[in-house]
BAKE-789176 format. One record per residue (C-alpha): residue in three letters; x, y, z. Coordinates in steps of 0.5 Angstrom, whole numbers, padded with zeros to 4 digits, always signed. Layout:
BEGIN
ALAXYZ;...
# end
This chain:
BEGIN
UNK+0040-0042-0133;UNK+0033-0042-0136;UNK+0033-0039-0143;UNK+0028-0033-0145;UNK+0022-0035-0149;UNK+0022-0029-0154;UNK+0015-0027-0156;UNK+0017-0021-0161;UNK+0014-0022-0168;UNK+0019-0019-0173;UNK+0014-0019-0178;UNK+0009-0014-0175;UNK+0008-0007-0177;UNK+0010-0004-0170;UNK+0017-0008-0171;UNK+0018-0006-0178;UNK+0016+0001-0176;UNK+0021+0001-0170;UNK+0026-0002-0174;UNK+0026+0003-0180;UNK+0026+0009-0174;UNK+0032+0006-0171;UNK+0036+0005-0178;UNK+0034+0012-0180;UNK+0037+0015-0173;UNK+0043+0010-0174;UNK+0044+0013-0181;UNK+0045+0020-0178;UNK+0050+0018-0173;UNK+0054+0015-0179;UNK+0053+0021-0183;UNK+0056+0025-0177;UNK+0062+0021-0176;UNK+0063+0020-0184;UNK+0063+0028-0184;UNK+0069+0028-0179;UNK+0073+0023-0183;UNK+0072+0027-0190;UNK+0074+0033-0187;UNK+0080+0030-0184;UNK+0082+0026-0191;UNK+0081+0033-0195;UNK+0088+0034-0193;UNK+0091+0028-0196;UNK+0094+0032-0202;UNK+0098+0037-0197;UNK+0100+0031-0192;UNK+0103+0027-0198;UNK+0107+0033-0200;UNK+0110+0033-0193;UNK+0111+0025-0194;UNK+0106+0024-0188;UNK+0100+0019-0187;UNK+0093+0022-0185;UNK+0091+0021-0178;UNK+0087+0015-0179;UNK+0092+0012-0183;UNK+0097+0012-0177;UNK+0092+0009-0173;UNK+0090+0004-0178;UNK+0098+0002-0178;UNK+0099+0002-0170;UNK+0093-0002-0169;UNK+0093-0010-0169;UNK+0090-0012-0176;UNK+0084-0016-0175;UNK+0083-0014-0167;UNK+0077-0011-0164;UNK+0077-0003-0164;UNK+0072+0000-0160;UNK+0072+0008-0162;UNK+0070+0013-0156;UNK+0066+0019-0156;UNK+0066+0020-0164;UNK+0060+0025-0163;UNK+0064+0029-0158;UNK+0062+0037-0160;UNK+0057+0035-0165;UNK+0053+0042-0166;UNK+0058+0046-0162;UNK+0062+0049-0168;UNK+0056+0050-0172;UNK+0049+0049-0170;UNK+0047+0046-0177;UNK+0048+0039-0175;UNK+0049+0037-0182;UNK+0055+0042-0183;UNK+0058+0040-0176;UNK+0064+0036-0175;UNK+0064+0032-0169;UNK+0070+0029-0165;UNK+0073+0034-0162;UNK+0079+0034-0166;UNK+0081+0027-0163;UNK+0080+0020-0165;UNK+0080+0016-0159;UNK+0079+0008-0157;UNK+0081+0002-0154;UNK+0085-0003-0159;UNK+0091-0008-0159;UNK+0098-0006-0160;UNK+0103-0011-0161;UNK+0098-0016-0157;UNK+0097-0011-0151;UNK+0090-0008-0150;UNK+0091+0000-0150;UNK+0087+0007-0150;UNK+0090+0010-0156;UNK+0089+0018-0158;UNK+0091+0021-0164;UNK+0091+0028-0166;UNK+0086+0029-0172;UNK+0091+0034-0175;UNK+0088+0034-0182;UNK+0083+0039-0179;UNK+0085+0045-0177;UNK+0092+0043-0176;UNK+0090+0038-0170;UNK+0088+0044-0166;UNK+0083+0042-0160;UNK+0076+0043-0162;UNK+0070+0044-0158;UNK+0069+0039-0153;UNK+0076+0036-0155;UNK+0079+0037-0148;UNK+0073+0034-0144;UNK+0074+0028-0149;UNK+0082+0027-0148;UNK+0080+0028-0140;UNK+0075+0022-0141;UNK+0079+0017-0145;UNK+0085+0018-0140;UNK+0080+0017-0134;UNK+0078+0010-0138;UNK+0086+0008-0138;UNK+0087+0010-0131;UNK+0081+0007-0128;UNK+0082+0000-0132;UNK+0090+0000-0132;UNK+0091+0001-0139;UNK+0097+0003-0143;UNK+0096+0010-0146;UNK+0099+0011-0153;UNK+0098+0018-0156;UNK+0100+0020-0163;UNK+0101+0027-0163;UNK+0101+0033-0168;UNK+0097+0039-0165;UNK+0097+0046-0166;UNK+0094+0046-0159;UNK+0088+0050-0157;UNK+0084+0054-0162;UNK+0085+0061-0160;UNK+0079+0063-0164;UNK+0075+0060-0159;UNK+0079+0061-0153;UNK+0076+0061-0146;UNK+0080+0061-0139;UNK+0077+0056-0136;UNK+0079+0051-0142;UNK+0086+0053-0141;UNK+0086+0052-0133;UNK+0082+0045-0134;UNK+0087+0043-0139;UNK+0092+0042-0134;UNK+0088+0036-0132;UNK+0091+0033-0139;UNK+0098+0033-0136;UNK+0096+0031-0129;UNK+0093+0025-0132;UNK+0099+0023-0136;UNK+0104+0024-0130;UNK+0098+0020-0126;UNK+0098+0014-0131;UNK+0106+0014-0131;UNK+0106+0014-0123;UNK+0101+0008-0123;UNK+0105+0004-0127;UNK+0101+0005-0134;UNK+0106+0006-0140;UNK+0105+0012-0144;UNK+0108+0012-0151;UNK+0108+0018-0155;UNK+0109+0019-0163;UNK+0110+0026-0164;UNK+0109+0026-0171;UNK+0109+0034-0172;UNK+0108+0040-0168;UNK+0107+0039-0160;UNK+0109+0047-0158;UNK+0108+0052-0152;UNK+0104+0048-0146;UNK+0102+0042-0151;UNK+0110+0041-0151;UNK+0108+0037-0144;UNK+0104+0032-0148;UNK+0110+0030-0151;UNK+0115+0031-0145;UNK+0110+0027-0140;UNK+0111+0021-0143;UNK+0115+0015-0141;UNK+0117+0013-0149;UNK+0118+0018-0154;UNK+0118+0017-0161;UNK+0120+0023-0166;UNK+0120+0024-0173;UNK+0126+0027-0177;UNK+0124+0034-0180;UNK+0117+0033-0178;UNK+0117+0033-0170;UNK+0117+0040-0167;UNK+0117+0041-0159;UNK+0118+0047-0156;UNK+0115+0052-0151;UNK+0116+0058-0155;UNK+0117+0058-0163;UNK+0121+0062-0167;UNK+0117+0068-0167;UNK+0115+0069-0160;UNK+0122+0067-0158;UNK+0125+0073-0162;UNK+0119+0078-0159;UNK+0121+0075-0152;UNK+0128+0075-0152;UNK+0131+0077-0159;UNK+0134+0071-0160;UNK+0133+0068-0167;UNK+0133+0060-0169;UNK+0130+0056-0174;UNK+0124+0051-0172;UNK+0129+0045-0173;UNK+0134+0048-0169;UNK+0129+0050-0163;UNK+0125+0044-0163;UNK+0127+0039-0168;UNK+0127+0031-0168;UNK+0135+0031-0169;UNK+0136+0036-0163;UNK+0131+0033-0158;UNK+0134+0026-0159;UNK+0141+0028-0160;UNK+0142+0034-0155;UNK+0136+0035-0150;UNK+0134+0028-0149;UNK+0127+0029-0150;UNK+0126+0024-0155;UNK+0128+0017-0154;UNK+0127+0014-0162;UNK+0129+0018-0168;UNK+0124+0015-0174;UNK+0125+0017-0181;UNK+0118+0018-0183;UNK+0111+0016-0180;UNK+0111+0009-0182;UNK+0118+0008-0178;UNK+0115+0012-0172;UNK+0109+0007-0171;UNK+0113+0001-0172;UNK+0118+0003-0167;UNK+0112+0005-0162;UNK+0109-0002-0164;UNK+0116-0005-0162;UNK+0116-0001-0155;UNK+0109-0004-0153;UNK+0111-0011-0156;UNK+0118-0011-0152;UNK+0114-0009-0145;UNK+0112-0015-0140;UNK+0105-0014-0141;UNK+0099-0019-0140;UNK+0096-0020-0147;UNK+0089-0023-0148;UNK+0087-0029-0145;UNK+0084-0035-0149;UNK+0077-0034-0151;UNK+0072-0037-0146;UNK+0067-0042-0149;UNK+0060-0040-0150;UNK+0053-0041-0153;UNK+0051-0035-0158;UNK+0044-0032-0156;UNK+0038-0036-0159;UNK+0035-0030-0163;UNK+0039-0026-0168;UNK+0042-0019-0166;UNK+0039-0016-0172;UNK+0032-0016-0168;UNK+0035-0011-0163;UNK+0033-0006-0168;UNK+0026-0007-0168;UNK+0025-0007-0160;UNK+0025+0000-0158;UNK+0019+0004-0160;UNK+0020+0011-0163;UNK+0015+0014-0157;UNK+0019+0013-0150;UNK+0012+0013-0147;UNK+0010+0006-0150;UNK+0012+0000-0145;UNK+0018-0005-0147;UNK+0019-0012-0144;UNK+0027-0011-0143;UNK+0027-0019-0143;UNK+0027-0019-0151;UNK+0033-0015-0150;UNK+0037-0019-0146;UNK+0035-0025-0150;UNK+0039-0022-0156;UNK+0045-0021-0152;UNK+0046-0027-0147;UNK+0049-0033-0148;UNK+0044-0038-0150;UNK+0039-0033-0149;UNK+0039-0035-0141;UNK+0037-0031-0136;UNK+0036-0033-0128;UNK+0031-0027-0126;UNK+0032-0025-0119;UNK+0026-0024-0114;UNK+0021-0024-0120;UNK+0014-0023-0117;UNK+0017-0018-0112;UNK+0017-0011-0115;UNK+0016-0014-0122;UNK+0017-0007-0126;UNK+0024-0007-0124;UNK+0028-0013-0127;UNK+0034-0016-0124;UNK+0038-0022-0126;UNK+0044-0026-0128;UNK+0046-0028-0135;UNK+0053-0030-0138;UNK+0056-0025-0144;UNK+0061-0029-0148;UNK+0063-0033-0142;UNK+0063-0027-0137;UNK+0058-0027-0131;UNK+0054-0021-0131;UNK+0048-0018-0126;UNK+0043-0014-0130;UNK+0038-0009-0128;UNK+0033-0006-0132;UNK+0026-0004-0132;UNK+0019-0006-0135;UNK+0016+0000-0132;UNK+0017+0006-0127;UNK+0021+0004-0120;UNK+0017+0003-0114;UNK+0019+0002-0107;UNK+0019-0006-0108;UNK+0023-0005-0114;UNK+0028+0000-0111;UNK+0029-0005-0105;UNK+0030-0011-0110;UNK+0035-0007-0114;UNK+0039-0005-0108;UNK+0039-0012-0105;UNK+0041-0015-0112;UNK+0047-0010-0113;UNK+0049-0011-0106;UNK+0049-0019-0107;UNK+0053-0018-0114;UNK+0058-0014-0110;UNK+0059-0020-0105;UNK+0060-0025-0111;UNK+0064-0020-0115;UNK+0059-0020-0121;UNK+0060-0014-0125;UNK+0053-0010-0127;UNK+0050-0008-0133;UNK+0044-0003-0133;UNK+0040-0003-0139;UNK+0036+0004-0138;UNK+0029+0005-0141;UNK+0026+0008-0135;UNK+0021+0014-0134;UNK+0023+0015-0127;UNK+0021+0013-0120;UNK+0013+0012-0118;UNK+0010+0019-0115;UNK+0003+0020-0112;UNK+0001+0020-0105;UNK+0001+0012-0104;UNK+0008+0012-0106;UNK+0010+0017-0102;UNK+0007+0014-0096;UNK+0010+0007-0098;UNK+0017+0011-0097;UNK+0019+0012-0105;UNK+0024+0017-0103;UNK+0028+0013-0097;UNK+0027+0007-0102;UNK+0030+0010-0108;UNK+0035+0013-0104;UNK+0037+0006-0102;UNK+0038+0004-0109;UNK+0042+0011-0110;UNK+0047+0009-0105;UNK+0048+0002-0107;UNK+0049+0004-0114;UNK+0054+0010-0111;UNK+0058+0005-0107;UNK+0058-0001-0111;UNK+0065-0005-0111;UNK+0064-0008-0118;UNK+0065-0005-0125;UNK+0058-0002-0127;UNK+0057-0001-0134;UNK+0051+0003-0137;UNK+0047+0002-0143;UNK+0042+0007-0145;UNK+0037+0003-0149;UNK+0031+0008-0149;UNK+0028+0013-0144;UNK+0033+0016-0138;UNK+0028+0021-0134;UNK+0029+0024-0128;UNK+0032+0021-0122;UNK+0031+0014-0126;UNK+0037+0016-0129;UNK+0041+0017-0122;UNK+0038+0010-0120;UNK+0040+0006-0126;UNK+0047+0009-0126;UNK+0047+0015-0131;UNK+0054+0019-0132;UNK+0053+0022-0126;UNK+0055+0016-0122;UNK+0061+0014-0126;UNK+0060+0008-0129;UNK+0066+0005-0132;UNK+0063+0005-0139;UNK+0057+0008-0141;UNK+0054+0008-0148;UNK+0047+0009-0152;UNK+0043+0007-0157;UNK+0041+0012-0163;UNK+0034+0013-0160;UNK+0036+0014-0153;UNK+0033+0020-0149;UNK+0035+0023-0143;UNK+0032+0029-0139;UNK+0030+0031-0132;UNK+0023+0029-0135;UNK+0019+0029-0141;UNK+0018+0036-0145;UNK+0010+0035-0145;UNK+0011+0034-0137;UNK+0015+0040-0136;UNK+0011+0044-0140;UNK+0004+0042-0137;UNK+0008+0043-0130;UNK+0010+0050-0132;UNK+0003+0052-0135;UNK+0000+0050-0128;UNK+0004+0054-0125;UNK+0004+0060-0129;UNK-0004+0060-0130;UNK-0005+0060-0122;UNK+0000+0066-0122;UNK-0004+0069-0127;UNK-0011+0068-0124;UNK-0008+0071-0117;UNK-0007+0077-0121;UNK-0014+0077-0124;UNK-0013+0075-0132;UNK-0011+0069-0135;UNK-0007+0070-0142;UNK-0008+0063-0145;UNK-0004+0065-0151;UNK+0002+0067-0147;UNK+0001+0060-0143;UNK+0001+0056-0150;UNK+0007+0060-0153;UNK+0011+0058-0146;UNK+0009+0051-0147;UNK+0011+0050-0154;UNK+0018+0054-0152;UNK+0019+0049-0147;UNK+0017+0043-0151;UNK+0022+0045-0156;UNK+0028+0046-0151;UNK+0027+0039-0148;UNK+0026+0036-0155;UNK+0033+0039-0157;UNK+0036+0037-0151;UNK+0034+0030-0150;UNK+0036+0027-0156;UNK+0042+0023-0156;UNK+0046+0028-0161;UNK+0046+0033-0156;UNK+0048+0028-0150;UNK+0053+0025-0153;UNK+0056+0031-0156;UNK+0057+0033-0149;UNK+0060+0027-0147;UNK+0055+0024-0143;UNK+0056+0018-0146;UNK+0062+0014-0149;UNK+0059+0013-0155;UNK+0053+0012-0159;UNK+0053+0004-0162;UNK+0049+0000-0167;UNK+0044-0004-0163;UNK+0047-0010-0167;UNK+0054-0009-0164;UNK+0051-0009-0156;UNK+0054-0016-0155;UNK+0060-0015-0158;UNK+0061-0008-0154;UNK+0059-0010-0147;UNK+0064-0017-0148;UNK+0070-0012-0150;UNK+0069-0007-0144;UNK+0067-0013-0139;UNK+0074-0016-0141;UNK+0077-0009-0140;UNK+0074-0009-0133;UNK+0076-0016-0131;UNK+0083-0015-0133;UNK+0084-0008-0130;UNK+0081-0011-0124;UNK+0086-0017-0124;UNK+0092-0013-0126;UNK+0097-0010-0121;UNK+0102-0005-0124;UNK+0108-0003-0121;UNK+0106+0003-0118;UNK+0111+0008-0116;UNK+0111+0015-0112;UNK+0113+0019-0118;UNK+0112+0018-0126;UNK+0118+0017-0130;UNK+0122+0023-0131;UNK+0126+0025-0137;UNK+0134+0024-0137;
# end
């Protein structure tokens, strides 16, 4: 393949300004993540008194040392517990990601029990459902480290109670699909949450710490008059010796994690294949920081992004002279063959037709597709309507919807209007979807929305005989502020509209990891069963 010849000037004022802006946003992302870790680690003294490890310490022992770990949805719920983002604690009460345990690539989920005893925080339910979906779709074992006070009753919503059943349904689906569910119950797993433990294929319990029961001592006494201690009612010894709920009795957290690793190491599951040979890009990943402008309306040649993530910076462009604002082509990424769809301008009829053709060709050759989103939308105007932009855009959306190969989306910049749909936004169920810190998503730009509504309001006032310009201006300011607040990645990622915000410099590594996950998952044929594994 031909190599891209970069025209980026890394010493220019614009590059340096873009880089500074990206680093400032990235610093905000890291500050939010660090606040969640600090809030959890503040419980260190209490955990030490109980002879327990903190959640992140448990996770570090579970995962293979030195192996890659891809965090998922670390900003989930940002701003939902506190509107002041500087005081909000994101993460949803769950630490989750994709990593290796005893050489087996797994989805791992750990209750962040250093915060509110592991009670689910805002968006925590959605986060758990999403990571389970990733495990199911990519045929990965699911490992959970449980210690949770359950739902946050101060923020109880009936819809969350009903939807929460999806967590338990997914555990049963994982098991029935032949995907092992391994659970270490470090502490409390009570009421409905007891099924988070009960619906597991392998259960490790910790002596004197595990608690699993449908009704705790106070509720039991109130409901039936029976008096029992927590240990008698649902302790690790009772469950491993009497009820049969627990399979392994561990002496402490470290021992429990040792057992969990032994379980994964003892199953006949394919480990990572030998690394493929590939050439690194010709240009430094560091330069990805300075490509995207702070103003999403300014054009960007997305070849500059491709040149810094593709093996050898090689890219074979598809139909380069037709619908040229829509950029399609083939590259390799750490040895993985990949189709790329991205944009150097709005999508016109020719671009939509080309992208449709390219997506279908990738499906024919079983080539995964990566969408690098920086799109202001589809072209509008009389000429474009006459050229059939709606029907051609619809064809592209149909192709994205029906594609039979893994699709991975990266929000590099703007994601506006139906362009979000045609470029495989979250609503079109890409296997994975990540964002750079500068990414912005909306039905349209705030100024466009404000101007549109201003014209509608002005016309309505004119029909009534008087135009109040001050009222129109106030309305425009309000719309712009509302759109600006919601388009930010700190809002969209908090709502689980992506799987996480990544450092642009990590793009190649993240894409390589998820492409490997997709490839292995599609090739794997687990021993599916009619029912999930039932407890004895």
